[in-house]
KEVEXKE-535564 format. One line per 5 residues: number of its first residue (from 1); their letters; for each residue x, y, z of N, C-alpha, C, O. Coordinates in nm, 2 decimals, always signed. Each point is the difference from the previous one (the first is absolute). Last residue first. Layout:
! residues N
NUM = A = X/Y/Z/X/Y/Z/X/Y/Z/X/Y/Z ~ ...
END
This chain:
! residues 99
99 = PAVLY = -1.22/-0.29/+2.47/-0.07/+0.07/+0.11/-0.01/+0.15/-0.03/-0.06/+0.07/+0.08 ~ +0.07/-0.46/-0.47/+0.09/+0.08/+0.09/-0.08/+0.07/+0.10/-0.11/+0.05/-0.02 ~ -0.01/-0.51/-0.26/-0.04/+0.14/+0.03/+0.09/+0.06/+0.10/+0.03/-0.05/+0.11 ~ +0.06/-0.34/-0.48/+0.00/+0.02/+0.14/-0.04/+0.15/+0.02/+0.06/+0.09/-0.06 ~ -0.07/-0.51/-0.36/+0.00/+0.14/+0.05/+0.00/-0.01/+0.15/-0.04/-0.09/+0.07
94 = DSQSS = +0.14/-0.20/-0.57/-0.02/-0.01/+0.15/+0.01/+0.14/+0.05/+0.08/+0.08/-0.04 ~ -0.21/-0.30/-0.46/+0.06/+0.11/+0.08/-0.03/-0.02/+0.14/-0.12/-0.02/+0.05 ~ +0.12/-0.26/-0.56/-0.03/+0.00/+0.14/+0.07/+0.12/+0.07/+0.12/+0.03/-0.03 ~ -0.31/-0.26/-0.49/+0.09/+0.09/+0.08/-0.04/-0.01/+0.14/-0.11/-0.03/+0.04 ~ +0.05/-0.22/-0.57/-0.03/+0.01/+0.14/+0.09/+0.09/+0.07/+0.12/+0.01/-0.03
89 = KGDIE = -0.25/+0.04/-0.49/+0.10/-0.06/+0.08/-0.05/+0.02/+0.15/-0.05/+0.10/+0.04 ~ -0.17/+0.09/-0.43/+0.00/-0.14/-0.02/+0.10/-0.08/+0.09/+0.01/-0.12/-0.02 ~ -0.08/+0.60/+0.05/+0.04/-0.03/-0.14/+0.02/-0.15/-0.02/+0.09/-0.05/-0.07 ~ -0.17/+0.11/+0.54/+0.03/+0.12/-0.07/+0.06/-0.04/-0.14/+0.10/-0.08/-0.01 ~ -0.39/-0.13/+0.47/+0.06/-0.03/-0.13/+0.02/+0.14/-0.07/-0.09/+0.08/-0.01
84 = STIEG = +0.09/-0.21/+0.56/-0.08/+0.05/-0.11/+0.07/-0.04/-0.13/+0.11/-0.05/+0.01 ~ -0.10/+0.06/+0.59/+0.04/-0.07/-0.13/-0.10/+0.04/-0.11/-0.12/+0.02/+0.03 ~ +0.32/+0.15/+0.49/-0.10/+0.03/-0.11/+0.05/-0.08/-0.12/+0.11/+0.01/-0.05 ~ -0.04/-0.01/+0.62/+0.05/-0.04/-0.13/-0.11/+0.03/-0.10/-0.12/-0.03/+0.02 ~ +0.26/+0.22/+0.51/-0.08/-0.09/-0.08/+0.07/-0.02/-0.14/+0.12/+0.04/-0.02
79 = QLNME = -0.17/+0.26/+0.54/+0.09/-0.06/-0.10/-0.08/-0.10/-0.08/-0.11/-0.04/+0.04 ~ -0.11/+0.33/+0.26/+0.13/+0.05/+0.03/+0.11/-0.06/-0.10/+0.10/+0.06/-0.02 ~ -0.61/+0.00/-0.14/+0.07/-0.08/+0.10/+0.14/+0.05/+0.02/+0.05/+0.07/-0.09 ~ -0.40/+0.30/-0.06/+0.07/-0.12/-0.06/+0.05/-0.09/+0.12/+0.02/+0.05/+0.11 ~ -0.37/+0.41/-0.26/+0.06/-0.09/+0.10/+0.06/-0.12/-0.07/-0.06/-0.05/-0.09
74 = GIAIA = +0.03/+0.56/-0.14/-0.09/-0.11/+0.05/+0.07/-0.09/+0.10/+0.12/+0.03/+0.03 ~ +0.13/+0.22/-0.43/-0.11/+0.06/+0.08/-0.09/-0.12/+0.04/-0.03/-0.08/-0.08 ~ +0.59/+0.12/-0.05/-0.13/-0.06/-0.03/-0.11/+0.07/+0.09/+0.04/+0.05/+0.11 ~ +0.50/-0.01/-0.33/-0.10/+0.06/+0.09/-0.13/-0.05/-0.03/-0.05/+0.00/-0.12 ~ +0.57/-0.22/+0.05/-0.13/+0.05/-0.05/-0.08/+0.07/+0.10/+0.01/-0.03/+0.12
69 = YYTKK = +0.53/-0.18/-0.26/-0.09/+0.06/+0.10/-0.12/+0.05/-0.07/+0.00/+0.06/-0.11 ~ +0.40/-0.45/+0.01/-0.09/+0.10/-0.05/-0.08/+0.05/+0.12/-0.04/-0.08/+0.09 ~ +0.53/-0.20/-0.21/-0.10/+0.03/+0.10/-0.09/+0.11/-0.05/+0.06/+0.11/-0.04 ~ +0.32/-0.51/-0.15/-0.07/+0.13/-0.02/-0.11/+0.01/+0.11/-0.07/-0.10/+0.03 ~ +0.56/-0.19/-0.08/-0.14/+0.00/+0.04/-0.06/+0.14/-0.02/+0.06/+0.10/+0.04
64 = ITKAE = +0.36/-0.45/-0.22/-0.04/+0.14/+0.02/-0.15/+0.00/+0.03/-0.08/-0.06/-0.07 ~ +0.27/-0.34/-0.01/+0.08/+0.05/+0.11/-0.02/+0.15/+0.02/+0.05/+0.05/+0.10 ~ -0.24/-0.39/-0.44/-0.08/+0.06/+0.10/+0.08/+0.04/+0.13/-0.05/-0.01/+0.11 ~ +0.19/-0.18/-0.55/+0.01/-0.08/+0.12/-0.08/+0.05/+0.11/-0.01/-0.06/+0.11 ~ +0.01/+0.30/-0.52/-0.04/-0.14/-0.03/+0.00/-0.08/+0.13/-0.09/-0.08/+0.02
59 = FMKNL = +0.27/+0.51/+0.01/-0.15/+0.01/-0.01/-0.05/-0.14/-0.03/-0.10/-0.04/+0.06 ~ +0.56/+0.07/-0.05/-0.05/+0.03/+0.14/-0.16/+0.01/-0.01/-0.06/-0.06/+0.09 ~ +0.30/+0.03/-0.49/+0.00/-0.13/+0.07/-0.06/+0.01/+0.14/-0.06/-0.09/+0.05 ~ +0.11/+0.49/-0.30/-0.11/-0.09/-0.06/+0.00/-0.13/+0.07/-0.11/-0.06/+0.02 ~ +0.45/+0.35/+0.10/-0.13/+0.05/+0.05/-0.11/-0.09/-0.06/-0.09/-0.03/+0.07
54 = TRISR = +0.52/-0.06/-0.23/-0.01/-0.03/+0.14/-0.13/+0.04/+0.06/-0.06/-0.08/+0.07 ~ +0.16/+0.20/-0.52/-0.02/-0.14/+0.02/-0.02/-0.04/+0.14/-0.08/-0.09/+0.03 ~ +0.18/+0.54/-0.11/-0.13/-0.04/-0.06/-0.03/-0.14/+0.02/-0.11/-0.04/+0.04 ~ +0.54/+0.20/+0.07/-0.10/+0.04/+0.10/-0.14/-0.04/-0.04/-0.09/-0.04/+0.08 ~ +0.44/-0.04/-0.38/+0.01/-0.09/+0.11/-0.11/+0.04/+0.11/-0.06/-0.09/+0.05
49 = STKGV = +0.12/+0.36/-0.44/-0.06/-0.13/-0.03/+0.00/-0.09/+0.12/-0.10/-0.07/+0.02 ~ +0.08/+0.59/+0.08/+0.10/-0.10/-0.06/-0.07/-0.13/-0.03/-0.11/-0.03/+0.06 ~ -0.13/+0.38/+0.14/+0.09/+0.08/-0.09/+0.11/-0.08/-0.06/+0.07/+0.05/-0.09 ~ -0.61/-0.10/+0.33/+0.14/-0.05/-0.02/+0.07/+0.08/-0.10/-0.05/+0.05/-0.10 ~ -0.38/+0.04/+0.46/+0.06/+0.02/-0.13/+0.13/-0.06/-0.01/+0.09/+0.02/+0.09
44 = LLIGT = -0.58/-0.01/+0.23/+0.14/-0.04/-0.01/+0.04/+0.01/-0.15/-0.07/-0.05/-0.09 ~ -0.31/+0.33/+0.37/+0.02/-0.08/-0.12/+0.15/-0.04/+0.00/+0.08/+0.09/+0.00 ~ -0.48/+0.09/+0.38/+0.14/-0.01/-0.04/+0.01/-0.09/-0.12/-0.07/-0.11/+0.00 ~ -0.41/+0.35/+0.08/+0.10/-0.07/+0.08/+0.14/+0.01/-0.06/+0.03/+0.07/-0.09 ~ -0.61/-0.03/-0.01/+0.12/+0.07/+0.01/+0.10/-0.08/+0.09/-0.04/-0.08/+0.07
39 = TAYDL = -0.41/-0.01/-0.42/+0.07/-0.04/+0.12/+0.13/+0.08/+0.01/+0.07/+0.02/-0.10 ~ -0.39/+0.00/-0.27/-0.05/+0.07/+0.12/+0.06/-0.05/+0.13/-0.06/+0.02/+0.11 ~ +0.14/-0.35/-0.49/-0.05/+0.14/-0.03/-0.06/+0.05/+0.13/-0.07/-0.08/+0.07 ~ +0.45/-0.28/+0.00/-0.14/+0.00/-0.06/-0.04/+0.15/-0.02/+0.04/+0.09/+0.08 ~ +0.47/-0.23/-0.08/-0.10/+0.04/+0.10/-0.13/+0.00/-0.08/-0.01/+0.05/-0.11
34 = RHVPQ = +0.48/-0.35/+0.02/-0.09/+0.11/-0.04/-0.09/+0.04/+0.12/-0.01/-0.08/+0.09 ~ +0.55/-0.12/-0.19/-0.14/-0.05/+0.03/-0.09/+0.12/-0.04/+0.05/+0.10/-0.05 ~ +0.41/-0.06/-0.02/+0.00/-0.14/+0.01/-0.13/-0.06/+0.05/-0.02/-0.12/+0.01 ~ +0.21/+0.59/-0.30/-0.08/-0.05/+0.12/+0.01/-0.16/+0.00/-0.01/-0.06/-0.11 ~ +0.40/+0.36/-0.12/-0.13/-0.05/-0.02/-0.06/-0.06/+0.12/+0.07/-0.05/+0.09
29 = PSTAD = +0.39/+0.35/-0.34/-0.08/-0.03/+0.12/-0.14/-0.05/-0.04/-0.07/+0.05/-0.08 ~ +0.48/-0.14/-0.24/-0.10/+0.11/+0.02/-0.08/-0.04/+0.13/-0.04/-0.11/+0.01 ~ +0.51/-0.10/+0.00/-0.11/+0.00/-0.10/-0.09/+0.12/+0.03/+0.01/+0.06/+0.10 ~ +0.51/-0.30/+0.06/-0.10/+0.11/+0.00/-0.10/-0.02/-0.11/+0.04/-0.03/-0.12 ~ +0.37/-0.23/+0.28/-0.13/-0.06/-0.05/-0.11/+0.10/+0.00/-0.12/-0.04/+0.01
24 = NLTSR = +0.56/+0.16/+0.15/+0.02/-0.06/-0.13/-0.13/-0.05/-0.06/-0.02/+0.00/-0.12 ~ +0.00/+0.41/+0.47/+0.05/-0.13/+0.00/+0.00/-0.06/-0.14/-0.07/+0.04/-0.09 ~ -0.10/+0.40/+0.24/+0.14/-0.01/-0.06/+0.06/-0.14/+0.00/+0.11/-0.01/-0.04 ~ -0.65/+0.21/+0.03/+0.10/-0.06/+0.07/+0.13/+0.00/-0.07/+0.01/+0.01/-0.13 ~ -0.40/+0.37/+0.06/+0.04/-0.13/-0.05/+0.12/-0.06/+0.09/+0.08/+0.08/+0.05
19 = KINQS = -0.47/+0.28/+0.11/+0.14/-0.01/-0.05/+0.03/-0.14/-0.03/-0.02/-0.09/+0.07 ~ -0.48/+0.30/-0.09/+0.09/-0.08/+0.09/+0.14/-0.01/-0.07/+0.01/-0.03/-0.11 ~ -0.38/+0.25/-0.11/-0.01/+0.05/+0.14/+0.09/-0.07/+0.10/+0.01/+0.04/+0.12 ~ -0.08/-0.13/-0.60/+0.02/+0.15/+0.00/+0.01/+0.05/+0.15/+0.04/+0.11/+0.02 ~ -0.13/-0.58/-0.12/+0.14/+0.04/-0.06/+0.02/+0.15/+0.00/+0.12/+0.04/+0.01
14 = LANAI = -0.55/-0.22/+0.15/+0.12/-0.03/+0.08/+0.13/+0.05/-0.05/+0.08/+0.06/+0.07 ~ -0.54/-0.05/-0.28/+0.05/+0.12/+0.07/+0.13/-0.02/+0.07/+0.08/+0.09/+0.03 ~ -0.34/-0.44/-0.25/+0.06/+0.09/-0.10/+0.06/+0.13/+0.06/+0.09/+0.05/-0.06 ~ -0.30/-0.37/+0.35/+0.11/-0.07/-0.07/+0.06/+0.10/-0.11/+0.12/+0.00/-0.01 ~ -0.51/+0.14/+0.24/+0.12/+0.01/+0.08/+0.12/-0.06/-0.07/+0.11/+0.05/+0.00
9 = TKFSN = -0.49/+0.13/-0.31/+0.01/-0.10/+0.10/+0.12/+0.03/+0.08/+0.09/+0.07/-0.04 ~ -0.35/+0.13/-0.39/+0.02/+0.06/+0.13/-0.01/-0.12/+0.10/-0.10/-0.02/+0.07 ~ +0.03/-0.09/-0.52/+0.13/+0.07/+0.00/+0.03/+0.05/+0.15/+0.11/-0.01/+0.04 ~ -0.43/-0.43/-0.15/+0.00/+0.15/+0.01/+0.14/+0.05/+0.00/+0.09/-0.06/+0.06 ~ -0.20/-0.41/-0.04/+0.00/+0.06/-0.14/+0.00/+0.15/+0.00/+0.02/+0.06/-0.11
4 = GSVM = +0.18/-0.32/+0.54/-0.11/-0.02/-0.08/+0.02/+0.06/-0.14/+0.11/+0.04/-0.03 ~ +0.04/+0.01/+0.60/+0.04/-0.04/-0.13/-0.12/-0.02/-0.09/-0.11/+0.02/+0.05 ~ +0.08/+0.19/+0.38/+0.14/-0.04/+0.01/+0.05/-0.03/-0.14/+0.11/+0.04/-0.04 ~ -0.50/+0.33/+0.15/+0.02/-0.14/-0.04/+0.15/-0.04/+0.01/+0.09/+0.08/-0.03
END
């Protein structure tokens, strides 16, 4: 888990595993986004107050793009859109089948 009420989270492990910044606005390293359970990938971590604020603004402005890869069984259209509701919120996923 990236964060949460559990002790064994990435957020809790960062300070023991990442060297602290030497810049004036250094803070405890912390993730600036999360990964869903059972999703693997790169996790962006901020080590200064400025980097955390900047990365958060980039996520809000959607200038950071996440790409997910999945393995599916069966036949699919070469590209499409999946819309669904997750936890009461609408969601949309655009997909492209790789050759």
